[in-house]
N, C-alpha and C positions, 0 to 999 in steps of 0.2 A: 409086667407087661401089659398091653392092653388086650382085653378079651375079643375086642371087635378082628378078625382075622385081615380083615382087608389094610386096616389101620394096622395092624402087625407087620403086611405085606411093606407097607409102605415106610415105616421107621427103619424097617431092615437094608430096604431097597436106600434110603437117603441114610442109613448111616454106610453101609458097604460102596457107596460112589461117594461120600461127604467130600474126596479128594477129588473131584473132577467141579467143569463146570457144569452147573444144573439149572434146569429151570424148568418150576413146577410143572407147566404143561407139558412138558416130555415125560416128568418123570409120572404123571398122571398116564400117558401113552404108555408108557410103558408097563404099567400096573393095567392097562383096558381101564379106568375109570375113570369117570368126567372131575373137573375140578368143581364142577358144582356139587359134588357127591362127596369129594373129597376135604375140601374145606372144615367145610360145617363137622363132618364126623370127625373129623382131626381135631376140630376145637374142643366139642365137646367131649372127646375120650381124653384129650390131652393136655387143656385149657391153651392148648397157643394152635398158631398154623403152621399148617409145614414148612411157610419159608422160615418162620421160626425158630422149629423146629432143627431144619437144618442148620441154621445158624449157630445153634447152641450144641450139635455136635463138632461144626468145623472149630469154633472156640475150643474147645473141650480138647480138640487136635491139637491145635495152637499153642495152648495150654502148657502140654504134656511135650511137645517139642521144645517150647522153650525151657521148659524145665531141665531136659536130661539132653539139650543138643546144644551142638555152637553154629547149626545151620544160620546162616545171616538172615535177617529178617523177609527177605524177598524170598528166599526158597521155601521158609515155610508158609508165604501167603499162597503161593504156586501150589503147595503140597496139600492146602485147605482150599484150594478150588476159586482162589477167590486169584485176579487178575492187577486190579486195583491195590496200593501200599496203602496208600493214602484212605481211603475208604475203611481198607481194612482194621486203621490204625483205630479211626473212629469209632467203628463198631467195636473192635474190641475193648476202647477203653469205657465206654459206656455200659458192654456188658458182665466187662471186669471191676471196673471202677481204676485202674491204674492203665499206661501205656504198657505196650509188649515191653519195651526197655525196662521198665522200672518191674516190671514181673518178673523178666529175666533178671535183674539184679537181685531180687528180692527172693524167688524160691527156684533159680539157678545152679545147677550142681559144679560152679565156679570155685 
């Protein structure tokens, strides 16, 4: 865990709310910190932006759901805080190296 308590609070908030639609501006408001302050400290501490961290948490949740459930992709996308299935597919493929369908076929419990 990061030593910076503000970053710790931010990562905890992002993890706890990753299933909801979030805007980084709203996260900053909830944590009473400015984006100008949070973004560079986040990058310095974790090597990524708050948005990239949020996406990584959501992709991890999607992977877990694809592996352990038979939920349709549309429901998984919703539970991971996304609205657009097509955009999610592209993001997932870019980060994981395969489509959600390929991932489920390879790692699912079927």
